[in-house]
N, C-alpha and C positions, 0 to 999 in steps of 0.2 A: 502491501498500502503505497508505503512510504516513495520507493523508487519512481511508483506511477507520478507522484505527487511532485516529485523532482523531476521527473518529466515533464508533465503542465509548466513547471516555473519557467526552466528552460524553453519551453518553447513561445511562455507567453516574454521572457529575457527576450528572444531572438523578434518577435513582433512590434515591443517597443521600442526596441533600439536598444536598450539600457546597456552601457557597458558599466560594470563596476574595475576593481582591483583582484587581481585574482584572490588575492588572502578574504576579502571582504568578502567575493562572490561564493568561496567556500563557509564562509562562516554563515551569510545569508543563507543559503540552499540546505547546510546541518537545520538551521532553524526552526528552516519551512521545513523541512519534513517531521521535526523535535513538534512544533505544533500543529502540523494536521493530524497525528496521532495523537496528542492532544485533544483536542479539540471534539474529534471522536468521541474519546474515552470521556470527557464531560458531557456529550449530550444523551451516551449514554445516561453514566450518574442523571442526569437528571430525568431522564426517561422514569429512570427507577425512585426516583424522589418522589416526583411526582406520583407514581402509585402507591406513594406510603412509605415506600423501603429503599429504608440506608445497603448499602453493598457490603459493608462491614458489620453493624446490627439489625438485619432486617425486624420490618413492626418496633422501631424501638423510636426516644423520642431523645430528644437532648433541653437540658436544662440549666441555665445561666445566670448570670448577675453582678453586682458589682455591690458591696458592702460601706457605708458610708455612719462616716458619723455628722452631727445637727448644724457642722457647717460647710459641709461637703467636701472633705477630705476624705480617702480612702483608709479603712481598716485596716490590716495588715495581722495573720495570724486568728479570727475572728472564725473562731466551730461553727460551722454551717450544717444542719443535717437537718436532711428530707422522708420525711415519714408516708406511710403507702399508707392511704383510710382504711383499707381492707384489713391494716396490721400484720402485714407480711414482712416486715424486716425496713429496716429503714440507713441510709449512707447518708456518713458523717466526714467533711473535709475543711478543709481549711485554708483560708484567704491565700495567697501569695500578695509581695511586695503592690501592686496593684488593686488591692479588693478586690479583685474577682473568687466567683467562685463558675467551675462547671461540673453537674454532674451526666456522664452519659454512660449511649448505655439504655435509659431506661423505658420502662415497660408501659405502656399506656393505662389510664386509669389518673384516680383523682390521688392528688399527695395534697402537703403543708408542707412552708419551713419555715424552720426557724434558724435564727443568731444570733448568738450571743458573744461576748468580748469581756475582756480582765474590767471589773470596775463602772460599769458598762450594764442598763433594761435588757433586757430580752428582748428579742422582737418573734411574733409571729405570723404567718401571712393567713389570710384567707386562703379555704379551701381554693384549689380548683384545679382544673384537667387537663391533661393533653394524654394528643393523639400519635395514633404509628405518624412516623416521620416528621412529625412536627421539631422548631426548633424553637422553645420558650423560654424569654426571656424577661426573670420576675425584678421588678424593678420597685424601688421605693423601699428599700431593704434601710433603715436606719436606724444604728444605735446612739442610744442617746445618755451620754452619763450622769450613773444613779443619783447625784446629789443634785442635781438638774430636774429643771420643769423639761417637757416635751411640750417643745411647739409642733402643728401641725402646717405649712405654707401650701400653700394649693399654688400652682405657678403655670403661668400662660407656655403651653408648648413653644409656640413660636418664641418668646424669650426666653426660653432653656438655649431654643436652637442657636441664636443668636449669640447667648456667650457662649456654648458647642465653639461655635467658627468664630470668636474672636481668641478663644484660646486656642485654638488651631492654625492662624496664620501667625501664633508664632512660635511653632514649633521649628527650628533648623538643627540640624546636626551638622553641628561644630560649629555652633552659630553662625552658619552660610546656605548651605544647602537647603530649601526647603521642606519640609514634613509635614504639609497642610492637610493634607488627605491621609492621613491616620489618626485612629479614634482611638482611647483607650480605657472609654465610658462604653461598657456595654447596654448600658440600662440609657445611655445617653436617647435625649428626645431625637426623631425625624430629622432632617434638613427640610424646609421645606424653598418654592421654587425662588424666591428670595437670595436666602444662603445659599442656596445651588449654583444661581448665577452668579455672587459674590464673590464665592470660591474661586470656581473659575477665574473668574477676572482677574482676580489678587494673581492667583499663579503664571496667566499669561503674559501680566505685565509685569512680573518680578523681575528684578535684575539679571536673576542666576540665567533665568529661561532666554535671555537673550544674549547672554554670556557662552547656552551651550547650543544653541545657534552659529553662534561664529566660531567654535571650534570644528561642530560634523561640517558647515563650509568651508574651513581650514583645511580638513580631511579631505573633503569632496575635489576640492580645488587643487590641491598638491596631486591628487591622484586619476585627477580625469573624470571625476564622474560625470555625468551629461556633459558629454563632448561636443555638444552643439551653443554652449557657454563658452566666452570668451575667456583666455588663460590672464587675462592683465583685469583691474581694480571691481570692471564693469562684470565681469566673468562673478567675482569670488563676492560681488555687491546683487546675481541673480542670484546666485548657490545662496547667501547668506536669508534672502528675502524668501525661497523654496525651503531651507531647514521652518523656519520660523513659522511658517504658511501652515508648516504640517503639525505642529504644536501646537500655536494658537488656535488653528480649526479640530486639530481632533482633539484637542480639551473642553471644547466648550461645546463640540455634538457629545462627546461620551460623558461625561463629567454636568452636564445644565442642563442643553435643552431634550436628551434623550430619558436621562432620568428626570426630570420634569415631568414628559408627556409618560413614562409606564410606573413612573412613581415608583423610582429603586434610588439607592442612597449607593451614592458613586464613593463612599469611604471607605478605606480598609480597618477592620475591625482588630488589634492585636486580639491577638488570642496568649500569649505569656504562660502558657501552662500547660501539661503534658511529654507528649516523648517529643525529642527529638522531627523522628518518624512521622509523628502526628503530626506536628506545628506545620513542618516542612508541605503535608500535603493538604492541607490545611490553605496555609499562603499562596499554594500553586492553585488548588480549584478556584481560590477568591480573585482569578483571573475570570473567571468563568461562570464562576457561581457568585451570585451576590446577594444584600440583604436587602428585601422592600423596608418603601413607608409601612408596611405594619408588622414591621417585625420578620418576618420569614425570610427563608432561602429560597432563593427565585435561578432561573439561569439570567445570565448576566447580559441580555438584549443589550442594554445602554451600553457598554465599556465595546460587545464585537462590532454589534452596530456604528457604531462612532467611529471605531479604528477604519472599516472599510472604507467608511462615507468618507471621510476624510478622506482617506488613498485614489477616493474619484474622484474626486472636490484636487487631487492634484493635478489631475489633467486639466486643470485649465490655467495656469500657470508657467507647466514643464514645458519646455523646447517639440516643439512637435513632433523631433523623431524620436521622442522617446516617451508619448502617452500609451496612451491604451492597456490593457485587459493586462496585462505586466506590469507597472508600475500601481497599479488597483492593488495586485497580489502583492505585492512587494514590501509596498509601503504598509497595508493592512496586517499581515504577518510581524513586522518589525515592531511594529504597533503593539501587537499584543505580546509578542514572550519580553520587550522591552516593562509589558506591565508585570509580567511572570518575574522580572528580573525585583523589580519596586516592591514587588510583598514579602518576597526572601530576603531582603534587606531590611525591611519595614520590620517583619517576625524576629530576628534574629543579632540586626543590628546598630537601625538608627536609635531605639531607644537610650542606650548605653551612651550615644554621643551627641546627643542633642539638650540642646536648653530650653527648660519650659518657661511659662508664667505663669499656670497654675496650683504646683506643689512645690515648685522649689529640688523637685527631683535632679 
């Protein structure tokens, strides 16, 4: 199957007239074959989820959430217990440094959840029911200090989403590289259309976005990618414009326009717990499986459609000799592969290297 896709890729490249440096071409071909197989697996996975079955534990559900104190700060080391209404046992986990807890492989049924922390008043949730294949996020798990009174504050979801965006636009790796699309709060409010467009515009106008386009254009210029462009400054300017347009159009479509239309969250939700294999699988699959605004996992139509739509849009500004199906396929595959790589970095590296506004982490 991979060889068939490589044949299709080479055919599209000949039709479009795109010429790449040999090393760059081999990397694209390898990435294209891997992404094709990966997308086939992802479509199969979504079909399993749509029928209420997960491949690793058919007929089970996942329950997750974040334990906070009354100031909205995460609580590490809290004990969270999940109890079944039918009395068939219970499970207990301890929250990590991000305050998150996860119960995986849960059988469908009715449950209650309690959380306790040292020197804090216990929390007990109302009864709730989970169905096969459901990814349930339990919100409002708040522990109050026993010496103080507990005050319940009802907040507007729009205001909560706005606060989340304000935190996320200050997330930078090593204080420089933007990490705007990573959320560390599994119980956070879904973004509204205003927040989705605001975050996308902030990302595409960040100085790092222009710098990244400049570096890519320099590589293309030196290796004469898109040879229809001149070699002088004008040729570099054309390559820079194309590189930036690809990023900007892709960002706006996959992170704002389509997520608004399909009601999906464009962010990556940091897992942070489990084995390396579980976390890596989650990060990779997040390129094609996202969280809907309703809190349930869905096929990431927004990003997949956005990646290949931006590839199609590139036919409007690349040289006529390089336009065609090959340009769409190459740009779409590169965009999807880049999303997989970004998710792995977000899950395993970025949190250790970034500065955050909200918690002094």
